[in-house]
MMTF fields as JSON, N, C-alpha, C and O atoms, coordinates in Angstrom:
{
  "mmtfVersion": "1.0.0",
  "mmtfProducer": "UNKNOWN",
  "numBonds": 483,
  "numAtoms": 484,
  "numGroups": 121,
  "numChains": 1,
  "numModels": 1,
  "chainsPerModel": [1],
  "groupsPerChain": [121],
  "chainIdList": ["A"],
  "bondAtomList": [4, 2, 8, 6, 12, 10, 16, 14, 20, 18, 24, 22, 28, 26, 32, 30, 36, 34, 40, 38, 44, 42, 48, 46, 52, 50, 56, 54, 60, 58, 64, 62, 68, 66, 72, 70, 76, 74, 80, 78, 84, 82, 88, 86, 92, 90, 96, 94, 100, 98, 104, 102, 108, 106, 112, 110, 116, 114, 120, 118, 124, 122, 128, 126, 132, 130, 136, 134, 140, 138, 144, 142, 148, 146, 152, 150, 156, 154, 160, 158, 164, 162, 168, 166, 172, 170, 176, 174, 180, 178, 184, 182, 188, 186, 192, 190, 196, 194, 200, 198, 204, 202, 208, 206, 212, 210, 216, 214, 220, 218, 224, 222, 228, 226, 232, 230, 236, 234, 240, 238, 244, 242, 248, 246, 252, 250, 256, 254, 260, 258, 264, 262, 268, 266, 272, 270, 276, 274, 280, 278, 284, 282, 288, 286, 292, 290, 296, 294, 300, 298, 304, 302, 308, 306, 312, 310, 316, 314, 320, 318, 324, 322, 328, 326, 332, 330, 336, 334, 340, 338, 344, 342, 348, 346, 352, 350, 356, 354, 360, 358, 364, 362, 368, 366, 372, 370, 376, 374, 380, 378, 384, 382, 388, 386, 392, 390, 396, 394, 400, 398, 404, 402, 408, 406, 412, 410, 416, 414, 420, 418, 424, 422, 428, 426, 432, 430, 436, 434, 440, 438, 444, 442, 448, 446, 452, 450, 456, 454, 460, 458, 464, 462, 468, 466, 472, 470, 476, 474, 480, 478],
  "bondOrderList": [1, 1, 1, 1, 1, 1, 1, 1, 1, 1, 1, 1, 1, 1, 1, 1, 1, 1, 1, 1, 1, 1, 1, 1, 1, 1, 1, 1, 1, 1, 1, 1, 1, 1, 1, 1, 1, 1, 1, 1, 1, 1, 1, 1, 1, 1, 1, 1, 1, 1, 1, 1, 1, 1, 1, 1, 1, 1, 1, 1, 1, 1, 1, 1, 1, 1, 1, 1, 1, 1, 1, 1, 1, 1, 1, 1, 1, 1, 1, 1, 1, 1, 1, 1, 1, 1, 1, 1, 1, 1, 1, 1, 1, 1, 1, 1, 1, 1, 1, 1, 1, 1, 1, 1, 1, 1, 1, 1, 1, 1, 1, 1, 1, 1, 1, 1, 1, 1, 1, 1],
  "groupList": [{"groupName": "MET", "atomNameList": ["N", "CA", "C", "O"], "elementList": ["N", "C", "C", "O"], "formalChargeList": [0, 0, 0, 0], "bondAtomList": [1, 0, 2, 1, 3, 2], "bondOrderList": [1, 1, 2], "singleLetterCode": "M", "chemCompType": "L-PEPTIDE LINKING"}, {"groupName": "CYS", "atomNameList": ["N", "CA", "C", "O"], "elementList": ["N", "C", "C", "O"], "formalChargeList": [0, 0, 0, 0], "bondAtomList": [1, 0, 2, 1, 3, 2], "bondOrderList": [1, 1, 2], "singleLetterCode": "C", "chemCompType": "L-PEPTIDE LINKING"}, {"groupName": "TYR", "atomNameList": ["N", "CA", "C", "O"], "elementList": ["N", "C", "C", "O"], "formalChargeList": [0, 0, 0, 0], "bondAtomList": [1, 0, 2, 1, 3, 2], "bondOrderList": [1, 1, 2], "singleLetterCode": "Y", "chemCompType": "L-PEPTIDE LINKING"}, {"groupName": "VAL", "atomNameList": ["N", "CA", "C", "O"], "elementList": ["N", "C", "C", "O"], "formalChargeList": [0, 0, 0, 0], "bondAtomList": [1, 0, 2, 1, 3, 2], "bondOrderList": [1, 1, 2], "singleLetterCode": "V", "chemCompType": "L-PEPTIDE LINKING"}, {"groupName": "LYS", "atomNameList": ["N", "CA", "C", "O"], "elementList": ["N", "C", "C", "O"], "formalChargeList": [0, 0, 0, 0], "bondAtomList": [1, 0, 2, 1, 3, 2], "bondOrderList": [1, 1, 2], "singleLetterCode": "K", "chemCompType": "L-PEPTIDE LINKING"}, {"groupName": "ASN", "atomNameList": ["N", "CA", "C", "O"], "elementList": ["N", "C", "C", "O"], "formalChargeList": [0, 0, 0, 0], "bondAtomList": [1, 0, 2, 1, 3, 2], "bondOrderList": [1, 1, 2], "singleLetterCode": "N", "chemCompType": "L-PEPTIDE LINKING"}, {"groupName": "GLY", "atomNameList": ["N", "CA", "C", "O"], "elementList": ["N", "C", "C", "O"], "formalChargeList": [0, 0, 0, 0], "bondAtomList": [1, 0, 2, 1, 3, 2], "bondOrderList": [1, 1, 2], "singleLetterCode": "G", "chemCompType": "PEPTIDE LINKING"}, {"groupName": "SER", "atomNameList": ["N", "CA", "C", "O"], "elementList": ["N", "C", "C", "O"], "formalChargeList": [0, 0, 0, 0], "bondAtomList": [1, 0, 2, 1, 3, 2], "bondOrderList": [1, 1, 2], "singleLetterCode": "S", "chemCompType": "L-PEPTIDE LINKING"}, {"groupName": "GLU", "atomNameList": ["N", "CA", "C", "O"], "elementList": ["N", "C", "C", "O"], "formalChargeList": [0, 0, 0, 0], "bondAtomList": [1, 0, 2, 1, 3, 2], "bondOrderList": [1, 1, 2], "singleLetterCode": "E", "chemCompType": "L-PEPTIDE LINKING"}, {"groupName": "ILE", "atomNameList": ["N", "CA", "C", "O"], "elementList": ["N", "C", "C", "O"], "formalChargeList": [0, 0, 0, 0], "bondAtomList": [1, 0, 2, 1, 3, 2], "bondOrderList": [1, 1, 2], "singleLetterCode": "I", "chemCompType": "L-PEPTIDE LINKING"}, {"groupName": "PHE", "atomNameList": ["N", "CA", "C", "O"], "elementList": ["N", "C", "C", "O"], "formalChargeList": [0, 0, 0, 0], "bondAtomList": [1, 0, 2, 1, 3, 2], "bondOrderList": [1, 1, 2], "singleLetterCode": "F", "chemCompType": "L-PEPTIDE LINKING"}, {"groupName": "ALA", "atomNameList": ["N", "CA", "C", "O"], "elementList": ["N", "C", "C", "O"], "formalChargeList": [0, 0, 0, 0], "bondAtomList": [1, 0, 2, 1, 3, 2], "bondOrderList": [1, 1, 2], "singleLetterCode": "A", "chemCompType": "L-PEPTIDE LINKING"}, {"groupName": "LEU", "atomNameList": ["N", "CA", "C", "O"], "elementList": ["N", "C", "C", "O"], "formalChargeList": [0, 0, 0, 0], "bondAtomList": [1, 0, 2, 1, 3, 2], "bondOrderList": [1, 1, 2], "singleLetterCode": "L", "chemCompType": "L-PEPTIDE LINKING"}, {"groupName": "HIS", "atomNameList": ["N", "CA", "C", "O"], "elementList": ["N", "C", "C", "O"], "formalChargeList": [0, 0, 0, 0], "bondAtomList": [1, 0, 2, 1, 3, 2], "bondOrderList": [1, 1, 2], "singleLetterCode": "H", "chemCompType": "L-PEPTIDE LINKING"}, {"groupName": "ASP", "atomNameList": ["N", "CA", "C", "O"], "elementList": ["N", "C", "C", "O"], "formalChargeList": [0, 0, 0, 0], "bondAtomList": [1, 0, 2, 1, 3, 2], "bondOrderList": [1, 1, 2], "singleLetterCode": "D", "chemCompType": "L-PEPTIDE LINKING"}, {"groupName": "ARG", "atomNameList": ["N", "CA", "C", "O"], "elementList": ["N", "C", "C", "O"], "formalChargeList": [0, 0, 0, 0], "bondAtomList": [1, 0, 2, 1, 3, 2], "bondOrderList": [1, 1, 2], "singleLetterCode": "R", "chemCompType": "L-PEPTIDE LINKING"}, {"groupName": "GLN", "atomNameList": ["N", "CA", "C", "O"], "elementList": ["N", "C", "C", "O"], "formalChargeList": [0, 0, 0, 0], "bondAtomList": [1, 0, 2, 1, 3, 2], "bondOrderList": [1, 1, 2], "singleLetterCode": "Q", "chemCompType": "L-PEPTIDE LINKING"}, {"groupName": "PRO", "atomNameList": ["N", "CA", "C", "O"], "elementList": ["N", "C", "C", "O"], "formalChargeList": [0, 0, 0, 0], "bondAtomList": [1, 0, 2, 1, 3, 2], "bondOrderList": [1, 1, 2], "singleLetterCode": "P", "chemCompType": "L-PEPTIDE LINKING"}, {"groupName": "THR", "atomNameList": ["N", "CA", "C", "O"], "elementList": ["N", "C", "C", "O"], "formalChargeList": [0, 0, 0, 0], "bondAtomList": [1, 0, 2, 1, 3, 2], "bondOrderList": [1, 1, 2], "singleLetterCode": "T", "chemCompType": "L-PEPTIDE LINKING"}],
  "groupTypeList": [0, 1, 2, 3, 4, 3, 5, 6, 5, 7, 8, 9, 6, 10, 5, 11, 12, 5, 13, 14, 13, 14, 4, 14, 14, 8, 5, 10, 12, 5, 15, 16, 4, 9, 7, 5, 4, 12, 4, 15, 4, 11, 12, 14, 14, 17, 1, 8, 4, 17, 1, 4, 9, 12, 16, 15, 8, 12, 15, 8, 6, 14, 3, 1, 11, 12, 18, 18, 18, 14, 9, 5, 15, 9, 15, 4, 5, 9, 2, 2, 11, 15, 12, 7, 15, 9, 17, 4, 12, 17, 18, 5, 12, 8, 8, 12, 13, 12, 11, 12, 18, 5, 12, 6, 8, 9, 4, 5, 5, 9, 14, 8, 9, 10, 12, 12, 9, 5, 5, 16, 12],
  "groupIdList": [1, 2, 3, 4, 5, 6, 7, 8, 9, 10, 11, 12, 13, 14, 15, 16, 17, 18, 19, 20, 21, 22, 23, 24, 25, 26, 27, 28, 29, 30, 31, 32, 33, 34, 35, 36, 37, 38, 39, 40, 41, 42, 43, 44, 45, 46, 47, 48, 49, 50, 51, 52, 53, 54, 55, 56, 57, 58, 59, 60, 61, 62, 63, 64, 65, 66, 67, 68, 69, 70, 71, 72, 73, 74, 75, 76, 77, 78, 79, 80, 81, 82, 83, 84, 85, 86, 87, 88, 89, 90, 91, 92, 93, 94, 95, 96, 97, 98, 99, 100, 101, 102, 103, 104, 105, 106, 107, 108, 109, 110, 111, 112, 113, 114, 115, 116, 117, 118, 119, 120, 121],
  "secStructList": [7, 3, 3, 3, 3, 3, 7, 6, 6, 1, 7, 3, 3, 3, 3, 3, 7, 7, 7, 7, 1, 7, 7, 7, 7, 2, 2, 2, 2, 2, 2, 2, 2, 2, 2, 2, 2, 2, 2, 2, 2, 2, 2, 2, 7, 6, 6, 1, 7, 2, 2, 2, 2, 2, 2, 2, 2, 2, 2, 2, 1, 7, 7, 7, 1, 7, 7, 2, 2, 2, 2, 2, 2, 2, 2, 2, 2, 2, 2, 2, 2, 2, 2, 2, 2, 1, 7, 7, 7, 7, 7, 1, 2, 2, 2, 2, 2, 2, 2, 2, 2, 2, 2, 7, 7, 7, 5, 7, 6, 6, 1, 7, 5, 7, 7, 7, 7, 7, 7, 7, 7],
  "xCoordList": [-1.553, -2.875, -3.789, -3.341, -5.073, -6.03, -7.307, -7.562, -8.084, -9.333, -10.447, -10.438, -11.397, -12.479, -13.765, -14.082, -14.508, -15.761, -16.841, -16.643, -17.989, -19.123, -20.227, -20.654, -20.698, -21.761, -23.135, -23.23, -24.191, -25.559, -25.895, -26.817, -25.185, -25.446, -24.624, -24.515, -24.053, -23.191, -21.956, -21.428, -21.498, -20.26, -19.115, -19.222, -18.045, -16.896, -15.85, -15.479, -15.382, -14.341, -13.105, -13.208, -11.947, -10.683, -9.9, -9.941, -9.2, -8.343, -7.09, -7.172, -5.963, -4.708, -4.271, -4.309, -3.862, -3.381, -1.861, -1.183, -1.354, 0.097, 0.555, 0.089, 1.455, 2.056, 3.445, 4.414, 3.52, 4.804, 5.479, 6.401, 5.02, 5.674, 6.822, 6.888, 7.716, 8.858, 8.404, 7.384, 9.171, 8.883, 9.134, 9.966, 8.391, 8.6, 9.954, 10.455, 10.52, 11.818, 11.709, 10.712, 12.716, 12.721, 12.684, 12.025, 13.388, 13.379, 11.994, 11.559, 11.309, 9.955, 9.013, 8.219, 9.097, 8.239, 8.563, 7.662, 9.844, 10.258, 9.697, 9.204, 9.773, 9.232, 7.722, 7.198, 7.024, 5.571, 5.221, 4.281, 5.97, 5.715, 5.908, 5.079, 7.015, 7.305, 6.253, 5.785, 5.887, 4.898, 3.556, 2.937, 3.104, 1.823, 1.86, 0.889, 2.987, 3.111, 3.079, 2.434, 3.77, 3.815, 2.484, 2.106, 1.778, 0.448, -0.486, -1.269, -0.4, -1.236, -0.893, -1.787, 0.408, 0.823, 0.362, -0.052, 0.429, 0.023, -1.474, -1.908, -2.266, -3.709, -4.085, -5.084, -3.296, -3.571, -3.255, -3.946, -2.226, -1.828, -1.824, -0.779, -2.979, -3.065, -2.345, -2.144, -1.954, -1.299, 0.201, 0.821, 0.779, 2.222, 2.535, 1.83, 3.596, 3.965, 4.447, 5.153, 4.066, 4.498, 6.014, 6.549, 6.706, 8.174, 8.79, 9.784, 8.189, 8.696, 8.478, 9.342, 7.335, 7.052, 8.056, 8.584, 8.311, 9.246, 10.666, 11.366, 11.095, 12.455, 12.642, 13.701, 11.619, 11.724, 11.866, 12.654, 11.107, 11.191, 12.557, 13.114, 13.095, 14.414, 15.496, 16.469, 15.327, 16.303, 16.189, 17.191, 14.965, 14.762, 14.491, 14.813, 13.912, 13.468, 14.584, 15.713, 14.238, 15.177, 15.043, 14.495, 15.553, 15.418, 16.746, 17.781, 16.696, 17.912, 17.608, 16.551, 18.519, 18.481, 17.266, 16.659, 16.898, 15.866, 16.549, 17.489, 16.077, 16.637, 15.861, 14.835, 16.354, 15.639, 14.29, 13.333, 14.206, 12.921, 11.933, 10.759, 12.4, 11.529, 11.03, 9.852, 11.913, 11.532, 10.516, 9.563, 10.715, 9.744, 8.388, 7.354, 8.378, 7.11, 6.404, 5.19, 7.158, 6.572, 5.998, 4.901, 6.74, 6.273, 4.975, 4.041, 4.914, 3.694, 2.537, 1.397, 2.814, 1.762, 1.167, -0.043, 2.009, 1.52, 0.608, -0.465, 1.034, 0.217, -1.123, -2.161, -1.111, -2.348, -3.281, -4.501, -2.717, -3.552, -4.259, -5.436, -3.547, -4.177, -5.196, -6.25, -4.888, -5.786, -7.107, -8.148, -7.065, -8.293, -9.254, -10.448, -8.768, -9.619, -10.326, -11.339, -9.803, -10.349, -11.484, -11.311, -12.638, -13.732, -13.399, -12.672, -13.94, -13.708, -14.427, -15.498, -13.839, -14.46, -15.588, -15.486, -16.664, -17.755, -17.295, -16.507, -17.795, -17.382, -18.431, -18.122, -19.672, -20.702, -21.598, -21.437, -22.545, -23.396, -24.298, -24.555, -24.777, -25.657, -24.931, -25.469, -23.705, -22.926, -22.596, -22.571, -22.341, -22.043, -23.234, -23.077, -24.43, -25.617, -25.952, -26.409, -25.726, -25.961, -25.01, -25.422, -23.747, -22.776, -23.13, -22.98, -23.6, -23.962, -25.193, -25.255, -26.172, -27.365, -27.057, -27.704, -26.087, -25.719, -24.967, -24.879, -24.424, -23.724, -24.673, -24.276, -25.917, -26.863, -26.807, -26.221, -27.414, -27.467, -26.256, -26.04, -25.476, -24.275, -24.548, -24.975, -24.298, -24.536, -23.22, -22.285, -23.175, -21.98, -22.107, -23.033, -21.184, -21.152, -22.28, -22.505, -23.0, -24.153, -25.465, -26.491, -25.434, -26.601, -27.33, -28.542, -26.617, -27.189, -26.775, -25.727, -27.61, -27.272, -26.073, -26.101, -25.035, -23.772, -23.764, -23.181, -24.393, -24.324, -25.713, -26.589, -25.918, -27.191, -27.043, -26.147, -27.916, -27.851, -29.006, -30.166, -28.689, -29.739, -29.495, -28.457, -30.436, -30.359, -30.181, -29.383, -30.927, -30.858, -31.538, -32.562, -30.982, -31.521, -32.62, -33.187],
  "yCoordList": [21.446, 20.929, 22.071, 23.091, 21.891, 22.902, 22.224, 21.058, 22.97, 22.505, 23.277, 24.508, 22.569, 23.206, 23.048, 21.961, 24.155, 24.142, 24.798, 25.88, 24.128, 24.671, 24.954, 24.053, 26.21, 26.536, 26.37, 25.904, 26.747, 26.558, 27.374, 27.01, 28.46, 29.31, 28.894, 29.656, 27.724, 27.195, 28.052, 28.093, 28.733, 29.492, 28.592, 27.876, 28.64, 27.79, 28.604, 29.701, 28.052, 28.706, 27.832, 26.625, 28.417, 27.682, 28.062, 29.203, 27.095, 27.34, 26.487, 25.26, 27.12, 26.385, 25.77, 26.422, 24.521, 23.829, 23.899, 23.493, 24.409, 24.499, 23.406, 23.322, 22.581, 21.549, 22.026, 21.837, 22.646, 23.199, 22.369, 22.844, 21.126, 20.273, 19.513, 19.385, 19.016, 18.26, 16.898, 16.366, 16.346, 14.993, 14.003, 14.23, 12.891, 11.84, 11.184, 11.114, 10.712, 10.049, 8.757, 8.043, 8.459, 7.259, 5.983, 5.012, 5.984, 4.808, 4.573, 3.431, 5.656, 5.55, 4.942, 4.06, 5.408, 4.872, 3.412, 2.61, 3.066, 1.682, 0.777, -0.315, 1.239, 0.453, 0.272, -0.805, 1.311, 1.217, 0.206, -0.573, 0.214, -0.749, -2.177, -3.052, -2.401, -3.749, -4.174, -5.312, -3.265, -3.582, -3.948, -4.931, -3.177, -3.468, -4.788, -5.543, -5.06, -6.318, -7.509, -8.517, -7.401, -8.507, -8.687, -9.812, -7.6, -7.733, -8.479, -9.323, -8.164, -8.849, -10.336, -11.179, -10.659, -12.065, -12.79, -13.948, -12.122, -12.751, -13.019, -14.018, -12.155, -12.375, -13.436, -14.134, -13.566, -14.595, -15.991, -16.95, -16.113, -17.413, -17.336, -17.077, -17.559, -17.373, -18.443, -18.257, -19.548, -20.623, -20.401, -20.988, -19.572, -19.349, -18.297, -17.296, -18.539, -17.633, -16.302, -16.279, -15.196, -13.884, -13.715, -13.068, -14.28, -14.161, -14.854, -14.389, -15.97, -16.703, -15.89, -15.865, -15.232, -14.385, -13.238, -12.918, -12.63, -11.505, -11.948, -11.267, -13.067, -13.554, -13.907, -13.649, -14.498, -14.84, -13.575, -13.538, -12.548, -11.296, -10.647, -10.094, -10.711, -10.125, -10.872, -10.27, -12.184, -12.992, -12.772, -12.541, -12.844, -12.873, -11.503, -11.269, -10.612, -9.344, -8.348, -8.553, -7.27, -6.176, -5.199, -4.106, -5.617, -4.834, -4.157, -4.81, -2.846, -2.114, -1.084, -0.452, -0.93, 0.11, 0.024, 1.049, -1.179, -1.312, -1.427, -2.204, -0.661, -0.73, -1.753, -2.268, -2.042, -2.979, -2.407, -3.157, -1.103, -0.47, -0.674, -0.958, -0.531, -0.759, -2.196, -2.44, -3.139, -4.554, -4.849, -5.596, -4.264, -4.454, -3.862, -4.455, -2.715, -2.104, -2.971, -3.162, -3.488, -4.351, -5.612, -6.046, -6.196, -7.413, -7.143, -7.943, -6.026, -5.683, -5.399, -5.762, -4.762, -4.505, -5.803, -5.893, -6.809, -8.107, -8.733, -9.24, -8.698, -9.27, -8.535, -9.176, -7.203, -6.437, -6.677, -6.697, -6.859, -7.137, -8.476, -8.603, -9.469, -10.778, -10.71, -11.342, -9.948, -9.836, -9.179, -9.47, -8.3, -7.63, -8.585, -8.298, -9.702, -10.686, -11.631, -12.235, -11.763, -12.703, -12.02, -10.901, -12.674, -12.041, -11.965, -12.803, -10.951, -10.76, -11.844, -12.306, -12.245, -13.229, -12.571, -11.399, -13.313, -12.733, -12.438, -13.188, -11.341, -10.943, -11.247, -11.237, -11.518, -11.873, -12.954, -13.332, -13.447, -14.551, -14.162, -14.978, -12.927, -12.491, -12.555, -13.055, -12.044, -12.078, -13.509, -13.828, -14.372, -15.77, -16.458, -17.141, -16.284, -16.916, -16.333, -17.051, -15.04, -14.422, -15.005, -15.286, -15.189, -15.765, -17.206, -17.627, -17.968, -19.361, -19.478, -20.358, -18.604, -18.667, -18.203, -18.647, -17.326, -16.868, -17.935, -17.854, -18.933, -20.014, -20.866, -21.445, -20.94, -21.798, -23.204, -23.439, -24.122, -25.502, -26.262, -26.365, -26.789, -27.54, -29.014, -29.403, -29.825, -31.267, -32.014, -31.549, -33.202, -34.03, -34.939, -34.784, -35.881, -36.692, -37.719, -38.286, -37.976, -38.889, -38.116, -38.678, -36.848, -35.971, -35.716, -35.502, -35.736, -35.349, -33.913, -33.451, -33.215, -31.843, -31.882, -32.553, -31.166, -31.216, -30.251, -30.557, -29.102, -28.052, -27.796, -27.303, -28.13, -27.88, -26.634, -26.557, -25.663, -24.402, -24.391, -24.514, -24.246, -24.128, -22.89, -22.24, -22.569, -21.413, -20.103, -19.25, -19.958, -18.684, -17.615, -17.871, -16.436, -15.334, -14.619, -13.663],
  "zCoordList": [-2.95, -2.71, -2.32, -1.798, -2.579, -2.159, -1.694, -1.992, -0.97, -0.417, -1.113, -1.119, -1.695, -2.442, -1.649, -1.165, -1.519, -0.776, -1.624, -2.175, -1.721, -2.466, -1.462, -0.74, -1.408, -0.462, -1.116, -2.252, -0.409, -0.886, -2.124, -2.853, -2.388, -3.554, -4.757, -5.718, -4.729, -5.789, -6.027, -7.139, -4.989, -5.08, -4.632, -3.636, -5.365, -5.089, -4.339, -4.757, -3.228, -2.446, -2.408, -2.191, -2.613, -2.592, -1.344, -0.882, -0.822, 0.328, 0.146, 0.105, 0.04, -0.154, 1.172, 2.215, 1.115, 2.308, 2.343, 1.399, 3.421, 3.587, 4.534, 5.67, 4.071, 4.901, 5.286, 4.55, 6.451, 6.857, 7.949, 8.611, 8.137, 9.123, 8.464, 7.241, 9.304, 8.796, 8.295, 8.735, 7.377, 6.9, 8.025, 8.904, 7.98, 8.969, 8.738, 7.616, 9.822, 9.772, 8.969, 9.074, 8.178, 7.333, 8.175, 7.802, 9.305, 10.186, 10.78, 10.926, 11.118, 11.654, 10.622, 10.947, 9.391, 8.325, 8.038, 7.789, 8.072, 7.852, 8.946, 8.663, 10.206, 11.314, 11.171, 11.456, 10.735, 10.553, 9.469, 9.627, 8.369, 7.288, 7.773, 7.52, 8.474, 8.972, 9.99, 9.967, 10.873, 11.901, 11.282, 11.688, 10.316, 9.669, 8.91, 8.913, 8.26, 7.518, 8.466, 8.176, 9.593, 10.543, 11.271, 11.594, 11.531, 12.134, 11.196, 11.63, 9.91, 8.918, 8.858, 8.794, 8.88, 8.858, 10.116, 10.046, 11.264, 12.524, 12.55, 13.124, 11.944, 11.911, 10.889, 11.061, 9.829, 8.822, 9.342, 8.999, 10.162, 10.702, 12.228, 12.825, 12.874, 14.327, 15.144, 16.344, 14.534, 15.286, 15.448, 16.335, 14.614, 14.689, 15.75, 15.876, 16.505, 17.584, 17.007, 15.999, 17.646, 17.163, 17.146, 16.247, 18.114, 18.13, 16.921, 16.365, 16.524, 15.361, 14.082, 13.206, 13.978, 12.812, 12.753, 11.688, 13.897, 13.96, 13.629, 12.879, 14.171, 13.897, 12.428, 11.856, 11.814, 10.393, 9.55, 8.605, 9.892, 9.141, 9.325, 8.377, 10.527, 10.762, 9.994, 9.539, 9.851, 9.111, 7.608, 6.932, 7.087, 5.639, 5.026, 3.861, 5.791, 5.229, 5.054, 5.498, 4.398, 4.174, 5.343, 5.202, 6.486, 7.709, 7.995, 8.126, 8.089, 8.398, 9.48, 9.475, 10.379, 11.408, 12.32, 12.63, 12.757, 13.777, 15.133, 15.303, 16.079, 17.424, 18.245, 17.8, 19.439, 20.309, 20.729, 20.924, 20.868, 21.186, 20.051, 20.288, 18.823, 17.668, 17.635, 17.374, 17.898, 17.875, 18.974, 18.754, 20.159, 21.24, 20.884, 21.194, 20.246, 19.817, 18.782, 18.849, 17.837, 16.804, 17.443, 17.092, 18.38, 19.056, 19.816, 19.755, 20.526, 21.26, 20.307, 20.597, 19.183, 18.194, 17.669, 17.458, 17.458, 16.987, 18.037, 17.709, 19.301, 20.371, 20.498, 20.658, 20.428, 20.551, 19.371, 19.537, 18.18, 17.009, 17.167, 16.831, 17.673, 17.905, 19.025, 18.952, 20.056, 21.196, 20.802, 21.391, 19.817, 19.388, 18.691, 18.613, 18.189, 17.517, 18.489, 18.137, 19.702, 20.677, 21.439, 21.922, 21.552, 22.303, 23.794, 24.326, 24.447, 25.872, 26.665, 26.269, 27.78, 28.655, 29.442, 29.805, 29.71, 30.497, 31.926, 32.502, 32.486, 33.831, 34.886, 36.077, 34.474, 35.441, 34.838, 33.677, 35.642, 35.197, 34.033, 33.148, 34.027, 32.933, 31.595, 30.608, 31.573, 30.335, 29.932, 28.743, 30.912, 30.627, 29.975, 28.963, 30.548, 29.978, 28.609, 27.72, 28.439, 27.13, 26.089, 24.963, 26.454, 25.517, 25.177, 24.03, 26.165, 25.917, 25.03, 24.171, 25.227, 24.375, 22.955, 22.007, 22.801, 21.457, 20.669, 19.444, 21.363, 20.672, 19.843, 18.832, 20.27, 19.564, 20.133, 21.19, 19.427, 19.893, 19.373, 18.165, 20.299, 19.934, 20.185, 21.272, 19.172, 19.295, 19.147, 18.495, 19.78, 19.656, 18.436, 17.64, 18.289, 17.068, 16.985, 15.915, 18.086, 18.001, 18.107, 18.493, 17.771, 17.654, 18.97, 18.969, 20.081, 21.363, 21.655, 21.202, 22.418, 22.786, 23.728, 24.76, 23.363, 24.098, 25.275, 26.315, 25.134, 26.142, 26.696, 25.984, 27.963, 28.628, 29.486, 30.326, 29.276, 30.008, 31.003, 30.612, 32.288, 33.29, 34.136, 34.012, 34.98, 35.876, 35.112, 35.499, 34.033, 33.321, 34.15, 34.782, 34.152, 34.951, 34.227, 34.756]
}
C-alpha cells in the first residue's frame, strides 16, 4: 500500500506504508464478529432479553473457543448497545420541563389533553 499526496503545485508525492505489526489473533476477530452480530440483533429486537440472544447464538452458531471472559464481554457489549438507544433521564426540573415540552401535545382516546404541564420555569 502507499499514500499519495498532491500539494498546491500539482506535484505528486508517494509514501509507502509499512505495516510491521503482528496480525490480530483469530479468536479476538471471531469474538468481535460475534459481538457485533449480537449487538445488531439486540437492537433490532429490543423486547428479547440479551441473555436469550446470547444463548441462542451459542447453541446454533458456529462458535468455537470462546472463553467465559469473552462471553461476559459480549454480554456487556449487548447491554451497552441497548443502553445507548435509551434517552437519559432528566436530572433537574429544567431538563424535565424541556423534555415534557418536546413531547408535544398528547391526547387520550376521547381527544382530551392527557398531559398538563404547569409550573414551567
